[in-house]
C-alpha positions as CSV (number, residue, x, y, z in Angstrom):
1,X,-0.2,0.0,0.1
2,X,2.8,2.3,0.8
3,X,4.7,1.8,-2.3
4,X,1.7,2.3,-4.2
5,X,1.1,5.7,-2.7
6,X,4.8,6.6,-3.3
7,X,4.0,5.8,-7.1
8,X,1.1,8.3,-7.1
9,X,3.3,11.0,-5.6
10,X,5.9,10.6,-8.2
11,X,3.2,10.5,-11.0
12,X,1.6,13.8,-9.6
13,X,5.0,15.5,-9.2
14,X,5.9,14.3,-12.8
15,X,2.5,15.5,-14.0
16,X,2.8,19.1,-12.4
17,X,6.4,19.6,-13.8
18,X,4.9,18.7,-17.3
19,X,2.0,21.1,-16.5
20,X,4.3,24.0,-15.6
21,X,6.4,23.5,-18.6
22,X,3.5,23.4,-21.0
23,X,2.7,27.1,-19.5
24,X,6.2,28.1,-20.2
25,X,7.6,27.4,-16.6
26,X,10.7,25.1,-16.1
27,X,10.6,23.3,-12.7
28,X,14.1,21.8,-11.7
29,X,14.7,19.1,-9.4
30,X,16.1,21.3,-6.7
31,X,12.7,23.3,-6.8
32,X,13.8,26.4,-8.7
33,X,11.7,27.8,-11.4
34,X,12.4,29.6,-14.4
35,X,9.8,31.3,-16.6
36,X,11.6,31.3,-20.0
37,X,14.6,29.4,-21.3
38,X,16.0,30.4,-24.7
39,X,17.7,28.0,-26.9
40,X,21.4,29.2,-27.9
41,X,22.5,27.7,-31.1
42,X,26.4,28.1,-31.6
43,X,27.1,26.5,-34.9
44,X,23.6,26.6,-36.5
45,X,22.8,29.8,-38.4
46,X,19.0,30.0,-39.2
47,X,18.1,31.9,-42.1
48,X,14.3,33.4,-42.4
49,X,12.4,34.9,-45.1
50,X,13.1,38.6,-44.5
51,X,11.1,40.4,-47.2
52,X,11.2,39.9,-51.0
53,X,12.7,37.0,-52.7
54,X,15.6,39.0,-53.5
55,X,16.1,40.3,-50.0
56,X,15.6,36.8,-49.0
57,X,18.6,35.7,-51.3
58,X,20.7,38.4,-49.7
59,X,20.3,37.1,-46.2
60,X,21.3,33.7,-47.2
61,X,24.5,35.2,-48.9
62,X,25.3,37.3,-45.8
63,X,24.7,34.4,-43.5
64,X,27.2,32.1,-45.4
65,X,29.9,35.3,-45.6
66,X,29.4,35.5,-41.8
67,X,31.0,32.2,-41.0
68,X,34.7,32.7,-41.1
69,X,35.9,29.9,-38.8
70,X,34.6,26.8,-40.0
71,X,36.9,24.0,-39.9
72,X,37.1,20.2,-39.4
73,X,36.7,20.5,-35.7
74,X,34.0,23.7,-36.2
75,X,31.5,22.4,-38.7
76,X,28.4,24.7,-39.2
77,X,24.8,24.2,-40.5
78,X,22.8,26.8,-42.4
79,X,19.2,26.2,-41.7
80,X,16.6,27.7,-44.3
81,X,13.0,28.2,-43.3
82,X,10.3,27.8,-46.0
83,X,10.8,30.4,-48.6
84,X,12.1,31.5,-51.9
85,X,15.7,32.8,-51.8
86,X,16.4,34.4,-55.0
87,X,20.3,35.4,-55.7
88,X,19.8,37.3,-58.7
89,X,23.0,37.1,-60.8
90,X,25.1,36.0,-57.8
91,X,26.5,32.4,-57.1
92,X,26.2,30.7,-53.7
93,X,29.6,29.4,-53.3
94,X,29.6,26.8,-50.5
95,X,32.3,26.6,-47.7
96,X,33.9,23.4,-46.6
97,X,32.5,22.1,-43.2
98,X,29.4,24.0,-43.9
99,X,26.3,22.1,-44.5
100,X,23.2,23.8,-46.1
101,X,19.7,22.4,-45.1
102,X,16.4,23.6,-46.2
103,X,12.7,22.8,-44.9
104,X,11.8,20.3,-47.9
105,X,12.4,20.3,-51.2
106,X,8.6,21.6,-52.1
107,X,8.7,24.7,-49.9
108,X,12.5,25.9,-49.8
109,X,13.7,27.2,-53.0
110,X,17.1,28.6,-54.1
111,X,17.4,30.2,-57.6
112,X,19.6,32.4,-59.6
113,X,20.2,33.6,-63.3
114,X,23.6,33.9,-63.0
115,X,26.1,33.6,-66.0
116,X,28.5,31.8,-63.8
117,X,29.1,28.3,-63.4
118,X,26.0,27.3,-61.3
119,X,23.4,28.7,-59.1
120,X,25.4,26.6,-56.3
121,X,29.0,25.8,-56.2
122,X,29.7,23.1,-54.0
123,X,32.7,22.4,-51.4
124,X,34.4,19.8,-49.9
125,X,33.1,18.0,-46.7
126,X,29.7,19.5,-47.0
127,X,26.2,18.1,-47.7
128,X,23.3,19.9,-49.5
129,X,19.7,18.7,-48.2
130,X,16.1,19.3,-48.2
131,X,15.8,22.1,-50.8
132,X,15.2,22.8,-54.4
133,X,17.9,24.7,-56.8
134,X,16.9,26.4,-59.9
135,X,19.0,28.0,-62.5
136,X,17.0,30.1,-64.8
137,X,19.6,31.1,-67.4
138,X,21.4,34.3,-67.8
139,X,24.4,32.9,-69.9
140,X,25.6,30.2,-72.1
141,X,25.2,27.4,-69.6
142,X,22.8,26.6,-66.7
143,X,23.8,24.6,-64.2
144,X,21.6,24.3,-60.9
145,X,24.8,22.9,-59.2
146,X,28.4,23.0,-60.0
147,X,31.3,20.9,-58.5
148,X,35.0,21.1,-59.5
149,X,37.8,19.1,-57.8
150,X,35.7,17.8,-54.8
151,X,36.3,14.5,-52.9
152,X,33.6,14.4,-50.3
153,X,30.2,15.9,-51.4
154,X,26.9,14.8,-50.6
155,X,23.2,15.6,-52.0
156,X,20.0,14.1,-49.8
157,X,16.4,15.1,-51.1
158,X,17.4,17.9,-53.4
159,X,15.7,18.9,-56.6
160,X,17.9,20.5,-59.4
161,X,16.9,22.3,-62.3
162,X,19.0,23.7,-64.9
163,X,17.1,25.7,-67.9
164,X,17.3,29.0,-69.9
165,X,20.9,28.6,-70.9
166,X,21.6,29.0,-74.7
167,X,23.9,26.2,-75.2
168,X,24.3,23.5,-72.2
169,X,21.6,23.2,-69.5
170,X,21.9,20.5,-66.7
171,X,20.6,20.0,-63.2
172,X,24.3,19.4,-61.9
173,X,27.9,19.7,-63.5
174,X,30.5,17.8,-62.1
175,X,34.3,18.2,-63.2
176,X,36.8,16.1,-61.5
177,X,34.6,15.5,-58.3
178,X,32.9,12.7,-56.1
179,X,29.4,12.8,-55.5
180,X,27.1,10.8,-53.2
181,X,23.2,11.4,-53.8
182,X,20.1,9.7,-52.2
183,X,16.7,10.8,-53.1
184,X,17.6,13.7,-55.7
185,X,16.2,14.7,-59.1
186,X,18.4,16.0,-61.7
187,X,17.0,17.9,-64.5
188,X,18.2,19.8,-67.6
189,X,16.0,21.3,-70.3
190,X,16.4,23.7,-73.3
191,X,19.3,25.4,-74.9
192,X,21.0,23.1,-77.4
193,X,22.1,20.3,-75.1
194,X,20.2,19.4,-72.2
195,X,21.2,16.6,-69.4
196,X,20.0,15.9,-65.8
197,X,23.6,15.0,-64.4
198,X,26.7,15.7,-66.5
199,X,29.9,14.0,-65.3
200,X,33.4,15.3,-66.7
201,X,37.1,15.0,-66.2
202,X,37.4,11.4,-64.0
203,X,34.1,12.6,-62.0
204,X,32.6,9.8,-59.8
205,X,28.9,9.7,-58.9
206,X,27.3,7.1,-56.7
207,X,23.5,7.6,-56.7
208,X,20.6,5.7,-55.2
209,X,16.9,6.6,-55.8
210,X,17.6,9.5,-57.9
211,X,16.2,10.7,-61.3
212,X,17.9,11.8,-64.1
213,X,15.8,13.6,-66.8
214,X,16.4,15.5,-69.6
215,X,13.7,17.8,-71.5
216,X,13.7,19.0,-74.9
217,X,16.5,20.6,-76.6
218,X,17.7,21.6,-80.0
219,X,20.2,19.0,-80.3
220,X,20.6,16.5,-77.7
221,X,18.8,15.4,-74.6
222,X,20.4,12.6,-72.2
223,X,19.3,11.7,-68.7
224,X,23.1,11.3,-67.8
225,X,25.9,12.2,-69.8
226,X,29.2,10.5,-68.7
227,X,32.4,12.0,-69.9
228,X,35.7,9.8,-69.2
229,X,33.9,9.4,-65.8
230,X,32.1,6.8,-63.5
231,X,28.8,6.3,-62.7
232,X,27.0,3.8,-60.3
233,X,23.2,3.9,-59.7
234,X,20.7,1.7,-57.8
235,X,17.0,2.2,-57.8
236,X,17.2,5.3,-60.1
237,X,15.4,6.6,-63.0
238,X,17.0,7.9,-66.5
239,X,15.2,9.6,-69.1
240,X,16.6,11.4,-72.2
241,X,15.0,12.1,-75.6
242,X,18.0,11.4,-77.3
243,X,19.5,8.5,-74.9
244,X,19.0,7.4,-71.4
245,X,23.0,7.3,-70.9
246,X,25.5,8.7,-73.0
247,X,29.4,8.1,-72.8
248,X,31.1,11.2,-73.9
249,X,34.8,11.6,-74.8
250,X,37.7,9.0,-75.7
251,X,39.1,8.1,-72.5
252,X,37.8,5.6,-69.7
253,X,34.6,5.2,-68.0
254,X,31.8,3.1,-66.9
255,X,28.3,2.7,-65.7
256,X,26.9,0.2,-63.5
257,X,23.1,0.4,-63.2
258,X,21.0,-2.0,-60.9
259,X,17.3,-2.2,-60.2
260,X,16.9,1.2,-62.4
261,X,14.2,2.2,-64.8
262,X,16.0,3.2,-68.0
263,X,13.6,4.5,-70.3
264,X,14.6,5.7,-73.8
265,X,16.4,3.7,-76.6
266,X,19.3,3.8,-77.0
267,X,19.6,3.1,-73.3
268,X,23.5,3.5,-73.6
269,X,25.2,5.3,-76.6
270,X,29.1,5.4,-76.8
271,X,30.2,8.1,-78.9
272,X,33.5,7.3,-79.6
273,X,34.1,3.5,-80.4
274,X,37.7,3.8,-79.4
275,X,36.9,4.8,-75.9
276,X,37.9,2.3,-73.0
277,X,34.2,2.4,-71.3
278,X,32.0,-0.4,-69.9
279,X,28.5,-0.5,-68.6
280,X,26.5,-3.4,-66.6
281,X,22.8,-3.3,-66.3
282,X,21.2,-6.0,-63.8
283,X,17.7,-6.2,-62.9
284,X,16.4,-3.2,-64.7
285,X,13.1,-2.5,-66.7
286,X,11.9,0.1,-69.3
287,X,9.4,2.9,-69.2
288,X,6.7,0.5,-69.5
289,X,8.1,-1.7,-66.4
290,X,9.1,-4.4,-69.0
291,X,12.1,-6.1,-67.8
292,X,15.3,-5.4,-69.6
293,X,17.5,-8.5,-70.2
294,X,20.7,-8.0,-68.0
295,X,23.5,-6.7,-70.3
296,X,27.0,-5.8,-70.3
297,X,29.6,-4.3,-72.5
298,X,32.5,-5.0,-73.4
């Protein structure tokens, strides 16, 4: 009986503590109280919509510029609240050890019309996640994301769209970089040549549950364009009006694709017969979900 009574007292005490907290009051074990308790973030910078889309973009660039001591032992996170962050003709160049996280692909958007290499330029040892990035033209090429010489760069739950450039439009362009991506969509449309994902200069991309899509273009349209580079994809989708996956260049490269949808014919197109390239297809299917026979070359 006494033990049950003690249990009841403990329950009432915990209930009263919860009730106090619910009304903005914290009751500590020693009986002291605090009516408010602010959260102090030391390595997380929250960026909120502050006005127009352009003003939001300026606030984002200022938040990144304000981080100056980032290092392996001092990583940072820039957290974006829902909204549209318009960079205008500026480029968001990421910094090492500074991740950027949105509040969801459908409600957090970064866009630009820069004539530079991309709306966002990646950096080593960083992750971009939970947002959408759009390059709306403004120059010859339109890449939502550009990465050069990176050894460790990650994308999770990101939508990338490149459009409006007069020549080459792509969701992402990699040059001599290594990328890991999950649950992402890469789209390029318009211009002379369009590609969802473009790999160049011995880049490596390891993808899972991603879509590579290219819309109409005046010349060529590829889901993924692999130029002397290496592509590994699992549970992915490839769509391109000219070819699903194309090997560009005369060097080496490969594409290993498993459990994926490879829509258009030709599914793999090697532009230079002298190139040392290879591909392997395992347990894949076409746009009508008909099984594609396992294949490899050479």
